[in-house]
BAKOL-743618 format. One line per 8 residues: number of its first residue (from 1); their letters; for each residue x, y, z of N, C-alpha, C, CB. Coordinates in Angstrom, 2 decimals, padded with zeros to 5 digits, always signed. Glycine has a CB too. Layout:
BEGIN
NUM = A = X Y Z X Y Z X Y Z X Y Z; ...
END
This chain:
BEGIN
1 = MTMNEDLK = +123.50 +062.86 +011.32 +124.88 +061.62 +011.50 +124.84 +061.10 +009.71 +124.33 +059.77 +013.01; +125.89 +060.51 +009.73 +126.32 +059.90 +008.16 +125.74 +058.41 +008.37 +128.32 +059.86 +007.74; +125.57 +058.03 +007.07 +124.47 +056.72 +007.09 +125.85 +055.36 +007.58 +123.45 +056.39 +004.90; +127.02 +055.92 +007.34 +128.32 +055.27 +007.78 +128.43 +054.99 +009.52 +129.59 +056.34 +007.26; +128.18 +056.11 +010.19 +127.57 +056.44 +011.52 +126.44 +055.83 +011.86 +127.30 +057.71 +011.65; +125.27 +055.55 +011.28 +124.02 +055.29 +011.60 +124.70 +053.39 +011.17 +122.51 +056.36 +010.53; +125.09 +052.95 +010.07 +125.37 +051.59 +010.26 +126.16 +050.94 +011.29 +125.85 +051.25 +009.30; +127.17 +051.82 +012.19 +127.70 +051.28 +013.36 +127.02 +051.24 +014.79 +128.78 +051.89 +013.47
9 = QYPVYGLM = +126.14 +052.20 +014.69 +125.36 +052.50 +015.78 +123.98 +051.72 +015.97 +125.14 +053.88 +015.70; +123.12 +051.16 +014.52 +121.87 +050.72 +014.68 +122.25 +049.09 +014.25 +120.69 +051.63 +013.73; +121.28 +048.30 +014.60 +121.43 +047.06 +014.05 +120.71 +046.93 +012.44 +120.77 +046.05 +015.13; +121.39 +046.23 +011.91 +121.01 +045.94 +010.34 +120.25 +044.66 +010.02 +122.32 +045.83 +009.46; +118.98 +044.77 +009.09 +118.16 +043.37 +008.83 +118.21 +043.30 +007.58 +116.66 +043.21 +009.29; +117.73 +042.21 +007.15 +117.57 +041.88 +006.03 +116.03 +041.16 +005.86 +118.74 +041.09 +005.71; +115.69 +040.84 +004.42 +114.21 +040.30 +004.66 +114.22 +039.37 +003.83 +112.98 +041.20 +004.44; +113.82 +038.14 +004.29 +113.44 +036.70 +003.71 +112.28 +037.12 +002.68 +112.83 +035.48 +005.00
17 = TNGLLYKL = +112.42 +036.23 +001.83 +110.99 +036.39 +000.66 +109.75 +035.58 +001.51 +111.33 +035.36 -001.25; +109.99 +034.94 +002.63 +108.77 +034.79 +003.61 +108.30 +035.55 +004.74 +108.87 +033.75 +004.16; +109.00 +036.92 +004.66 +108.50 +037.80 +005.41 +109.41 +037.86 +006.69 +107.10 +037.50 +005.62; +110.29 +037.41 +007.13 +110.68 +036.92 +008.36 +111.95 +037.97 +008.10 +110.89 +035.11 +008.60; +112.56 +038.52 +009.13 +113.52 +039.48 +008.86 +114.76 +038.80 +009.97 +112.88 +041.22 +009.17; +115.95 +039.16 +009.28 +117.13 +038.43 +010.09 +118.38 +039.30 +010.01 +117.51 +036.89 +009.46; +119.25 +039.09 +011.39 +120.31 +040.21 +011.69 +121.08 +040.25 +010.64 +121.19 +040.05 +012.90; +121.73 +041.36 +010.00 +122.89 +041.37 +009.23 +124.14 +041.73 +009.60 +122.72 +041.98 +008.36
25 = DNVKSTSD = +125.11 +040.95 +010.32 +126.14 +041.55 +011.22 +127.49 +041.80 +009.77 +126.63 +040.19 +012.83; +127.43 +041.36 +008.76 +128.53 +041.51 +007.98 +128.04 +043.20 +007.55 +128.69 +040.18 +006.66; +127.12 +043.98 +007.85 +127.07 +045.21 +007.28 +127.15 +046.40 +008.05 +126.05 +045.28 +006.63; +128.63 +046.60 +007.99 +129.08 +047.84 +008.88 +129.26 +049.57 +008.56 +130.38 +047.44 +009.23; +129.60 +049.43 +006.86 +129.54 +050.37 +006.12 +128.69 +050.31 +004.89 +130.67 +050.62 +005.90; +128.92 +051.54 +004.35 +128.07 +051.77 +002.93 +128.82 +051.08 +001.85 +127.91 +053.43 +002.47; +130.24 +050.74 +001.68 +131.45 +049.72 +001.26 +130.75 +048.13 +001.09 +132.79 +049.72 +002.64; +129.53 +048.11 +002.08 +129.60 +046.45 +002.09 +128.44 +046.20 +001.51 +129.70 +045.62 +003.54
33 = YNHSTHHI = +127.40 +046.55 +000.59 +126.62 +046.19 -000.39 +126.17 +046.83 -001.81 +125.76 +046.01 +000.21; +125.64 +046.55 -002.44 +125.92 +047.07 -003.49 +124.58 +048.06 -003.42 +126.18 +046.01 -004.69; +124.84 +049.28 -003.90 +124.09 +050.73 -003.98 +123.03 +050.65 -005.15 +125.24 +052.06 -004.32; +123.65 +049.78 -006.43 +122.62 +050.08 -007.73 +121.46 +048.70 -007.66 +123.69 +050.10 -009.53; +121.71 +047.92 -006.57 +120.45 +047.17 -006.32 +119.87 +046.97 -004.93 +120.62 +045.92 -006.81; +120.28 +047.78 -003.80 +119.77 +048.19 -002.63 +120.09 +048.92 -001.79 +119.60 +047.56 -002.12; +119.44 +049.52 -001.14 +119.20 +050.46 -000.14 +119.39 +050.15 +001.11 +118.10 +050.87 -000.18; +119.67 +051.08 +002.17 +119.73 +050.99 +003.69 +118.09 +051.89 +003.97 +121.47 +051.90 +004.46
41 = HHFIKDYE = +117.37 +051.14 +004.45 +115.95 +052.07 +005.27 +116.08 +052.17 +006.48 +114.45 +051.49 +005.24; +115.70 +053.09 +007.21 +115.71 +053.26 +008.42 +114.12 +053.55 +008.98 +116.72 +054.33 +008.65; +114.46 +052.42 +009.92 +112.71 +052.00 +010.42 +111.82 +053.57 +010.97 +112.79 +050.60 +012.21; +112.59 +054.50 +011.57 +112.54 +055.49 +012.35 +112.78 +056.74 +011.11 +113.67 +055.31 +013.63; +112.22 +057.39 +010.61 +112.91 +058.40 +010.04 +113.38 +059.54 +010.10 +112.63 +058.53 +009.51; +113.06 +060.32 +011.82 +113.53 +061.22 +012.41 +113.92 +061.19 +013.93 +112.79 +062.04 +012.13; +114.45 +059.53 +013.84 +114.72 +059.33 +014.92 +115.26 +060.40 +016.36 +115.43 +058.52 +014.52; +116.41 +060.79 +015.78 +117.44 +062.02 +016.63 +116.19 +063.05 +017.12 +118.86 +063.06 +015.34
49 = RNKQWYDE = +115.51 +063.42 +016.34 +114.87 +064.94 +016.49 +114.06 +064.88 +017.80 +113.78 +065.43 +015.12; +113.41 +063.08 +017.90 +112.31 +063.08 +019.04 +112.62 +061.66 +019.41 +110.57 +063.40 +018.58; +114.01 +061.52 +019.70 +115.00 +059.98 +020.54 +113.87 +060.23 +022.03 +117.64 +060.38 +021.08; +113.97 +060.85 +022.43 +113.45 +060.75 +023.91 +112.09 +060.14 +023.97 +113.38 +062.18 +024.61; +110.81 +060.43 +022.97 +109.86 +060.21 +023.04 +109.92 +058.67 +022.31 +109.13 +061.32 +022.60; +110.71 +058.21 +021.99 +110.78 +056.86 +021.16 +111.34 +055.87 +022.57 +112.11 +056.96 +019.53; +112.45 +056.58 +022.75 +112.97 +055.66 +024.08 +112.17 +055.24 +025.08 +113.91 +056.29 +024.85; +111.06 +056.38 +025.24 +110.14 +056.28 +026.56 +109.53 +055.44 +026.41 +109.29 +057.23 +026.98
57 = RGIKQKLF = +109.24 +055.05 +025.02 +108.15 +053.75 +024.82 +108.84 +052.34 +024.33 +106.95 +054.18 +023.56; +110.09 +052.69 +024.39 +110.93 +051.68 +024.29 +110.85 +050.66 +022.44 +110.43 +050.75 +025.79; +110.94 +052.03 +021.58 +110.85 +051.92 +020.43 +112.24 +051.71 +019.96 +110.15 +052.92 +019.94; +112.79 +051.55 +019.20 +114.29 +051.39 +018.83 +114.30 +051.60 +017.32 +114.96 +049.87 +019.25; +115.50 +052.25 +017.06 +115.78 +052.55 +015.54 +116.38 +051.38 +015.23 +116.70 +053.83 +015.15; +116.10 +050.89 +013.78 +116.71 +049.53 +012.97 +117.00 +050.02 +011.48 +115.49 +048.10 +012.91; +117.74 +049.35 +010.99 +117.88 +049.59 +009.57 +117.78 +048.53 +008.81 +118.99 +050.16 +009.25; +117.12 +048.41 +007.52 +116.85 +047.65 +006.67 +117.93 +047.52 +005.29 +115.55 +048.04 +006.43
65 = LIPIYLHE = +118.61 +046.50 +004.71 +119.36 +046.18 +003.92 +118.04 +046.07 +002.97 +120.37 +045.03 +004.28; +117.36 +046.62 +001.87 +116.48 +046.02 +001.33 +116.41 +046.39 -000.27 +115.35 +046.28 +002.10; +115.96 +045.47 -001.32 +115.99 +045.94 -002.82 +115.74 +047.25 -002.75 +114.98 +045.28 -003.81; +116.16 +047.90 -003.86 +115.47 +049.32 -004.37 +113.85 +049.19 -004.31 +115.93 +049.69 -006.07; +113.27 +048.17 -005.25 +111.97 +048.34 -005.73 +111.27 +048.04 -004.04 +111.53 +047.11 -007.21; +111.47 +047.29 -003.36 +111.01 +047.59 -001.95 +110.75 +048.55 -001.10 +111.53 +047.22 -001.40; +112.29 +049.28 -001.46 +112.62 +050.89 -000.46 +111.07 +051.62 -001.41 +114.97 +052.13 -000.99; +111.16 +051.53 -002.50 +110.33 +052.63 -003.01 +108.64 +052.37 -002.88 +110.77 +052.83 -004.58
73 = QIHNTAIK = +108.32 +051.00 -002.73 +106.75 +050.92 -002.12 +106.89 +050.91 -000.75 +105.84 +049.58 -002.53; +108.02 +050.92 -000.07 +107.47 +051.38 +001.58 +107.40 +052.64 +001.57 +108.41 +051.03 +002.91; +108.16 +053.77 +000.58 +107.57 +055.29 +000.71 +106.55 +055.52 -000.51 +108.89 +056.52 +000.61; +106.00 +054.70 -000.69 +104.96 +055.18 -002.21 +105.54 +055.99 -003.47 +103.67 +056.29 -001.75; +107.04 +055.54 -003.80 +107.59 +056.26 -004.92 +107.43 +055.52 -006.03 +108.94 +056.60 -004.79; +107.19 +054.03 -005.73 +106.91 +053.67 -007.23 +106.49 +053.82 -008.35 +106.62 +053.19 -007.37; +106.65 +053.33 -009.16 +105.91 +053.52 -010.63 +104.17 +053.14 -010.61 +106.75 +052.33 -011.81; +103.97 +052.01 -009.85 +102.96 +051.43 -009.44 +102.87 +051.18 -007.99 +102.87 +050.41 -010.10
81 = NLTDEEFQ = +102.10 +052.19 -007.02 +102.39 +052.04 -005.65 +101.42 +050.33 -005.41 +101.73 +053.69 -004.61; +101.78 +049.72 -004.22 +100.88 +048.64 -003.93 +100.14 +049.32 -002.16 +102.00 +046.85 -003.90; +098.64 +048.84 -002.39 +097.91 +049.32 -001.16 +099.01 +048.09 -000.02 +095.71 +048.97 -001.31; +098.10 +048.70 +001.50 +099.11 +048.19 +002.05 +098.71 +046.87 +002.02 +099.46 +048.74 +003.28; +097.75 +046.23 +001.79 +096.82 +044.68 +001.96 +097.88 +043.95 +000.65 +094.46 +044.81 +001.42; +097.96 +044.84 -000.32 +099.01 +044.08 -001.87 +100.40 +044.14 -001.54 +098.94 +045.05 -003.59; +100.57 +045.25 -000.60 +102.07 +045.02 +000.06 +102.15 +043.76 +000.95 +102.51 +046.31 +001.05; +101.45 +043.45 +001.98 +101.42 +042.64 +002.80 +101.77 +041.18 +002.21 +100.23 +042.82 +003.42
89 = EKFKISRW = +100.73 +040.86 +001.25 +100.84 +039.64 +000.24 +101.81 +039.36 -000.59 +099.96 +039.62 -000.56; +102.62 +040.58 -001.50 +103.44 +040.73 -001.96 +104.56 +040.02 -001.18 +103.43 +041.88 -002.20; +104.92 +041.15 -000.06 +106.46 +040.74 +001.05 +106.08 +040.11 +002.04 +107.36 +041.98 +001.80; +105.02 +039.31 +001.98 +104.78 +038.32 +003.37 +104.84 +039.55 +004.71 +106.39 +036.85 +003.56; +104.85 +040.62 +004.97 +105.25 +041.16 +006.04 +104.35 +042.67 +005.81 +106.99 +041.17 +006.14; +104.23 +043.36 +006.92 +103.51 +044.55 +007.00 +103.84 +046.21 +006.50 +103.33 +044.52 +008.24; +103.68 +047.04 +006.04 +104.82 +047.88 +005.41 +105.17 +048.55 +007.04 +104.24 +049.20 +003.89; +104.01 +048.67 +007.84 +104.31 +048.87 +009.11 +105.44 +048.55 +010.03 +103.53 +048.47 +009.51
97 = DLVFNRRY = +105.43 +047.37 +009.54 +107.11 +046.57 +010.06 +108.03 +046.99 +009.62 +107.50 +045.18 +009.76; +108.16 +047.84 +008.85 +109.07 +048.32 +008.35 +109.42 +050.10 +008.39 +108.85 +047.75 +007.21; +108.52 +050.35 +008.43 +108.59 +052.17 +008.21 +108.02 +052.18 +009.74 +107.33 +053.20 +006.65; +108.40 +052.87 +010.94 +107.49 +053.48 +011.86 +106.33 +054.66 +011.53 +108.33 +053.97 +012.78; +104.93 +054.24 +012.33 +103.99 +055.32 +011.90 +103.26 +055.05 +013.04 +103.21 +055.27 +010.44; +103.09 +056.37 +013.67 +102.38 +056.20 +015.25 +100.80 +055.32 +015.10 +102.00 +058.09 +016.03; +100.46 +055.77 +013.96 +098.84 +054.97 +013.90 +098.69 +053.66 +013.57 +097.90 +055.52 +012.88; +099.93 +053.21 +012.66 +099.63 +052.06 +012.31 +100.67 +050.91 +013.19 +099.73 +052.09 +010.73
105 = SKY = +101.97 +051.35 +013.29 +102.87 +050.35 +014.08 +102.32 +049.98 +015.28 +104.20 +050.88 +014.41; +103.05 +048.76 +015.73 +102.40 +048.47 +016.92 +103.47 +048.69 +017.62 +101.73 +047.18 +017.12; +102.93 +048.99 +019.10 +103.99 +049.56 +020.16 +103.69 +049.83 +021.46 +104.50 +050.72 +019.80
END
């Protein structure tokens, strides 16, 4: 699937500075945000590959429109990666609320 197809199919959320997520109804295509400052991040990396497993557990795919520096921290690709505790302290949300991991995410 293309990113535009994903944006039409799954809900998109933003992250407030206090760590709360809010729904973004105005992001319907890749032309609706600035690619030099923000990325779209998938909660579940390979959702379509194992969709039945997720559906059986009530785990839904969602997208996050987030600043690039946050996206790099989620995937540990930043110049200085934060530990899970540092991530939680800085962004006021657990890394595992933004990226699904069978070991750490709540489900």
